[in-house]
N, C-alpha and C positions, 0 to 999 in steps of 0.2 A: 669484591670477594663474595658478597651475598649472591650476585648473579651467577658466579661460577658454581656455588653450592646448589643453586636451584637447577642449573643445567645438569649437574651430576644426578640430582634426584629425579629429574624428568626423563633422562636417558635410561634405557634398559640394556642389559647385557645381551650379547648375540644369541645366546641359547634361549633366553626368554622370548626374544623377538621371533626366532625360528619356531618356537612352540606355538606362539599366538598366531603366527602366519599360517602354520599348518592347520590350526583349528578353523581359521577363516576359510581356507581352501576347502576343507571338508564340509563346512556348512554351505559354502557356495555351490558345491556339487549337488547338495541335497535339497536345494530350495529354488523356487522361481517366484516366490511371494514378493510383491513389490515392496511391502513394508520391511520384510526381512532383508531384502537386497539393500535398501537404504541404510539399515542398521549396519550391515557388513561394510558398506562404503565408508560410513563414519568410523568404524573400527579400524579399517585399513588406513584411513587418513591419520588417525591418532597414532597408529603404529609407525607410520612414516616419520612422524614428528618426534618419535622417541629414539631414533637411531641415526648415527652418522656413518654407518658402515655402507660404502658404495655398493657392494655386492648385494646386501640385503635390501637396499633401497631399490635396486633394479628389479629384484624379485617382487617387492611390494608393488612397484609400478605395473608389473605384469598382471598381478592379481587385481589391481584397480581397473586395469583395462578390461579384464574378463568380467568384472562386476558391471562396468558401464555397458558392455555389450549385452549382458544378460538383462540389465535394466531396460535397454532399448527394445529388446525382444519382448519383455514383459509389457512395455507400453504399447507395442504393436498389437499384442494379444488383447490388451484392454480395449483398444480401438476396434479391433475385429469383433469382440464380444458385444460392445455397445452397438456397432453397426448391425450385428445379427439380431440383437434385441429390437432394433427399430424395424426390422423386416418380419417380425413375428406376426402371428394371426391377429386380425382386428380386435378380437376380444382381449388378447394379451396387451395390445397397444393401450387399452384403457385401464390397465393396472395402475393404481394410484402411485406406486413407487416409480414406474416408468414415466408417467405423466409428470410427476414432480421433478424427475431428473431432466427431462426435456425442457420443461419450463425454466428451470434454474439455468441451464445452459444458454437458452435464448435470452434470458434477462442479463446474463453475464456478458454475452457478446454485444448486445445492444448497449449496455452501459459502457463497455470499452470504447465503442465508436463515439458515443456522446462525450465521454470523459476526455478523449484526445482533443476534441474541438474546444471544450471548456478550458483545458490547460493551455492551449495555444492562445486563447483570448486572454486568460489570466496573465500570461507572460508578457503580452503586449501592453496590458493595463499597467503592470508593474514598471515596465520600461518607460512608459509615458510619465508615470508619477516620478520616477528617478530623474528624468529630464526636467520636469517641472521644478523639482527640488534643486537641481543644479542651477537653473535660471534664477530661482529665488535667492539662493545663496550668493550668486554673483551680484544680484541687486543689493543685498544686505552689505556685502563687502564694499561696494561702490558708495553706498550711503555712509558707511563708517569712515571712508577715505575722503568724504566731502566732494565727490564727483557730481557733476551736474547730471540730473536724470530727466529725460524728456517726458512730456505728458504721454506721448505715444508708447513709450516703454512701460510706464505705469499701467496704462490702459490694457496692455497685452496680458497682464496678470489677472484682470477682472473678467470673470467668466459670465457668459450669458446665462439666463435661466435654463436654456436648453442644455448647455454644457454642464451645468450643475446637476441637472437631472440625469445626464449621461454618466457622470461620475458616481452618482448615487446608485445607478443601475449596475455599474461595474463592481462597486464594493459589494452590493447584494449578490451578484453573480459569483464572486469569489467565495463568499461565505457559504452560499448554497451548494457550490461545487464541493467544498470541504465537507459539508454536512452529508451530502449524498454519497460521497466516497467512503466516509466513515460508516454510514448505514449499510452500504453494499458489503463492506468488509465484515461487518457484524453479522450480516445475513449468511455469508459464506462460512464464517466461523461457527455459527449456530447449526448449519447443515452438517458441517464436519463433526461437531460434537454429537449431533443426533445419530449419525452413522456409526460413530465410535461406540455409543451406548447400545445401538442396535446390534453391533457385532459382538460386544461383550455379553449381551443377553443370549444371543443364539449360540455362542460358544459355550456358555454356562449350561444351557439346556442340552446341548449335544453331549457334554461331559456327564451330565446326570443321566441321559439316556443310555450312554455306554455302560454305566454302572448298573442300570436297570437290566440291560440286555444280558449281563453276566448271570442273571438269576432266571432268565427265561429259556424255554425250550419249545421246539416244534413251531406251530403256527404263530404263537405269541412272539417267539424270537424273530420270526420272519417279519412280522408287523413292526416289531421294535427296530429292526435293522432298516426298514423303510423310513421310519420316523427319523432315525439317526442320519440317513442319507439326505433327507430333506433339510435337516438342520445344518449339516455340513455344507450343503449346497448354498443355503442362505448365507452362511458365514463367508463362503468364497465369493458370492455375488457382492456382498458388502465390502469385501476387500477390494474388489474391482472398482466399486464406486468411490471408495476412499482414495485409491490411486488416481482415479480420474479427477477428483476434486482438488488434489494437491496442487497442480499447476494453476488452477483457477484461484486458489488461496494465495499463491505467490503473486499473481497478477493483481488481485484485489488489494493485497498489502502494499504493493508498489504504487498503485493508484492512490491509495489512502495517504501514503507518505508524501507523494508528489503534491496532492491537494493541501495537506497540512503545511508543507514547505512554502507553497505559494501564498497561503493565507498568512503565515508568519511573516513572509517577506513584504506582503502588502501592508500589514499592520506596522511593520518597522518603517517603511517609507512614509506612511500616513503620519506617524508620530514625528518623523523628521520634518515633514511639511508643516505640521502644527507648530513645532518648536521654532522654525525659521520665521514664521508669521509673527509669533509672540516676540521674537527678538527684534523684528522690524518695529513693532509697536513700542517696545521698551526704548529703542534708539530714538524714536520720535518723541517720546515723553521726556527723555533726558535732554533733548535738544529742540525744545519747542520754537526757539527763535529762528531755526533753519527752515521750518516748513509752514506752508500756508494751509488754508482750509481745504483746498483740493487734496492735499496729501492726507489730511485728517479723514476725508471721505474715502480715499484709497485704502488706508489702513483699516478703517471700519469694514469696508466691503470685503477686504481680504480675509479678515477674521471671521466675518459672517459666513463666508463660503464653507468653512469647515463644518459649522453646525448645520448649514443647509444641505450639505452632502449627506450627513448622518441622518437627518430627519426627512429629507426630500421636500421640505417646506421652505419657501423663499419669502422672507419677511421684509426685505429691503428692495422690493421690485422697482419702486419709483426712483430711488437713488441710483440703483444699478443701471437702469435704462438711461438715466440722465448723464452718468459719468462718462 
């Protein structure tokens, strides 16, 4: 019953939907600003969720299609403007803002390529750890059931110094990939916030200049109008940059989430690995009569591997080489 009440509250009557849809259409006709188009797209989506009227839903879909088409045109215009900026005179090419934008784009594209390889490697490392855990769990199950375990099978779990170092490097690579992805996302976020602040400042200055111009006449008014045009142009250029950074922000967020997920998955499998090793040790301690000194060495080496991977330091080299 509570859900029914909530649906009634969320739904709007047809007249209200028509009025809001008309307002969206009017605003759509009057703007090509990427940020404003994104706002209208969100408003249209919300409107679609507020009605069950098939006829109105069809009209809303039509408006959504028109918004998408206009957004696509806006993106093409942004790309054209950026391309035009890159073809400006050499002295303009050295403008700090243009250089900053180009460097940010290059860093982002470079990071994307590196990130893809790091994530592929991380996925492989995690799958290897899962398989190792499955094998360890099978061993523990067989030990609990009293099955005979061959020396060769035990030996297969004891890693060489080189394998331990490789595992240590894998863990380090996963953590570094996560750190780098988070840093890259923070860098993109900081740039977005810088542009937003810059836009707010230029828009504020433009508004102040408009008020000043109302009090000017003659040559002073002409100069004031030139200042206003420059400020409006700066605001529009910042809008272009904000629209251009939006897809980069989405990509950076996706890469950050992917790196965070892999790091979490690795930590989970590593903890499982440690717990199984501890369970093997507990089983041995509860049943000392079943195992000889060779199994004691096996259990010790197995537990030592965990710490050796963490620190990169192998303290049982002699026993490990002898086992």
